[in-house]
N, C-alpha and C positions, 0 to 999 in steps of 0.2 A: 206267626202266620206270615210274616213279612212286613215290609215298611216302604214308604214311598221312595222312589228313586231320587237322589239329588239332596235328600234331607242331610243336615250337617253331621249327624251322628250315625248315619246308616252304615258306613263302612266300619266304624268301631263296633256296632252292634253285631254285625254279621261275623266280624273276626272273632268276638268273644263267644257267640253263640256256638259256632262250628267247632271253636277251639275246645269247648267243654267235651265234645264227642271225641275229638282227637286225643285229648289227655285221658279221658276214661275209658276209651275202647280201642281206638286204632293202634296208638303208640304201645300200651301195655300188650295187646295182644299180637301185634305184628312187628314189634321193635327189631327182632332178630333178622327179619327179612328186608327192612327197610334200612339200607346203607345211608340214605338221604332222603329227607322228607321236608319240603318247604311249600307254605301256601301263601298266596297273595290274595286276599278276599276270597274270589271263588275260582282261582287257578292254583292247580297243585302240581308240582314237579318233584319226582323222586327217582332214586336208584333202587331197584328191587333185585334181591338176590333170588335167582330162579332154581332153588333146589327143591321146591315143592309146589307143583302146579296146583294142588288143592288148596293151598294157602292163598294162592293169589285170587282164586275164585271166591274163597270166603272173604277176603279183603274186599273185593268189588261189592259183594253183598253188604258187608258192614258199612261201607262208605255211604250207601244208599239208604241204610236203615236208620235214618235220623231226619226228622222233619218231613214236610210235604214236598220238597224239591228233590229231583234227581240229578245225578251227575252224569256227564258223558265221559266214559273212561276209555282212553286209548290203550290198546294191547302193548305190552313192554316191546321196544324196538331199540335200535342203535341211533334213532334221530327223533327229536320231538320239538314241536313248536310251543315254546312257553313265553307268554307275554310278548315282547317285540324281539324275541331271540329264536334262531332254530340252532339247537344244541345237538351236535352229533359226536359219536365215537368213531373214528376212522383210523384203521391201523393201530389200535391201542392209544390214539391220542385224541383229546378233546378239541373239537372245533366249533366255532360259532359264526353266525352271520345274521344279518338284519332280516327279521321277519316282519311282513307287513300283510294285514287282512285284505282280502279281495274286495271287500265293501268299503274300505277306507276312502273317503271322498277328498282327503287332503286339501282342506279348506284353509289355506294359508291366507295371511291378510292380503287383500287385494291393493294395488297402488292408490285407489281412491279412498282407502279407509283413513279416518281421522286419527291417526297414531303418529307420535314423533318419528322422524326418519330413522332413529337408530334401532326401532323395534324389529324391522325386518333383517337388519344386519345381525342383531342379537339372535334372531330365529335361526339364521343360517349358520352362524357360528356354532350355535348349540347343537344343530342337528349333525353338522359336519363332524363335530367332536364326538357325538354319540356314534356315528356311523364308523368312525376310525376305530373306536374301542370295541365295537361289536363285531368286526369282521377280521377273522383270522387271515383270510387270504386277501390280498390287495385288489384282485379283480372284482371281488364281491363288493369292496368298499368303493371302487371306482364306478361300479354299475349303479349303486344306490344313490351316490351323489349326482350321476347324470340324470337319474330319474328325478331327483329333487329339482335340478335345473329346468327340466321339461315341464315339471308340473308348476313350477313359478310362473314359467312363460304362459301356461294354460290359464293361470289366474289373472293375466293381464300385464305382468310385468315386462318391461323392455329388456332385451338381451344386453344392452349397452350398460344398464344399471345392475343387473343380477350377476352377470358373468364375472366382473372384476371383484365383487365381494365374494363369491365362491372361490375364486381362485386364490385371494388373500387369506381366506379362512383355511383352505387345505394346506397353503404353504406355511402358515403359522402353527397350525396343529401338528403337521408332520415334523416341522423343525424342532417343536417343543419335545415331542416324543422320541426323536432320534437323538437328542442331546439333553436327557433329563437331568444330568448333573451339571450342565452348563452354567455359566454365569447369568445370575438373574439381576433385574434392576434393583439397585440399592435405594431403599427409602430415604428421603431427606429429613425425615423426623421419626422418632420412636414410635413403635406401633401404639403404645397407650396414649400417645398424643395426637395420632392420626386424625381422629374425628374432631377433636377440638380445634385442630388447625385447618379444618376445611369450611368453607363458606357454602351453605346450601340456600340456593335462590329457588323458592318454591312457588310455581306459577300453575295456573290451570291451562291445559294444553288446547290449542286450536290450530287447525291445519294453516290458516292464513295468517297466524301471528307471527311474530319476530322469531328468527331462527336461533338455535341454541348457540351457534358460533358467533352470531352478532351480540347476543347477550354477554357472552365471555369477552368479547372484544371491548364492549362498553365498560363492563366492569374493570378490565385492565386499564383502560384510558382514564377512567374517573376515580377508581377505588383501590386498584391493586397496589400500587406502591405505598400508599397511606396505610392501608389495612396490613401490609406485610411489616411495616415499620412499627406501628402502634399496637397491633394485636398479634403479631407473629403468625398470621394465617398464610396458607400455602396457595390454594387454588380454589376456584368456585365451582361448585357442582350444580347444574340446573336440574331440579328435581320436579318432574311433571306429574300432576294429577289430571284426571279426566273428569268432565262435568257429569253429574248424574244423568242417567238415561232411563228410559221406561222400564227396563229389567230391574233396576234398583228399587222401583216403587211397587212392581207387581209380584217379585219374588224375594222379598226381604227374608233373610235367615235369622233374624235376630229373636232371641228367646226372650219371652215376657215373664217377668217375675210376678208371682202373686203378691197382693198387698200384704205387708208385714212378714213377707217370707224372703228375706234377703239372702241371696245364694252365698255371698261372701261371708257372711256370719256363720253359716252352717259349715262351710268349707273350713273356716278357722277352727271351729269346734271339732270337726273330724280330724284335722292334723294334730290337735292337742290330745286326741283319744277320748274326748268327751262325748262323742256322738257315734252312733253305730255305722 
């Protein structure tokens, strides 16, 4: 009958639940018509072979003949919005561009948010990289990056801060994609020793606290040469954690085990084939 939105297992439940209907009805019955069929939770995208119009009508009926909820089904076309993509077939070629819902509020972190400075930089690099990969045509890529810039300004960020980050992100991502086989940075230590040779300085973040660059500078002045000599460490990484907030106390997602019912014990039995 449904489950509460946001619960830890809700996505897995809905995937398994409707997957039963797909495996036992939709795929066996209409597999010859579906050249491609993918579902992400409650969004389905497929390629349908239109050789029998009655089969499409029957398929739409069977999609909704399971459970109490109904699906909104678009008629087959050469362009479809699926998740954050608009996928189109144009002159026999597949093209994609970024799709954004009209009701998206674009609630990016405002400048007054108590987050480390690098968070907004990471957000911009991640989004610019996604937009570059999503858009077949450069004009669409430039358009959505421009919108990102305008929306960050609307959130209160200053142009002098945001514009250089976006330009650097665009230059780095485009250079990487234009030269995918170019020389990469050579690690100064074997991969398996990488973590062992790093020093993690774990502190709780506060916006008025000491900056990351100052911590790294102090480390280098007082610890760097000695640590590299005695412990063969490479560089420090400042790992921030945030203080607990009110949401942590009122929306805890931790499962409670019944007394005497240790989940790890039963999982071990299951893996050994000793439990159903």
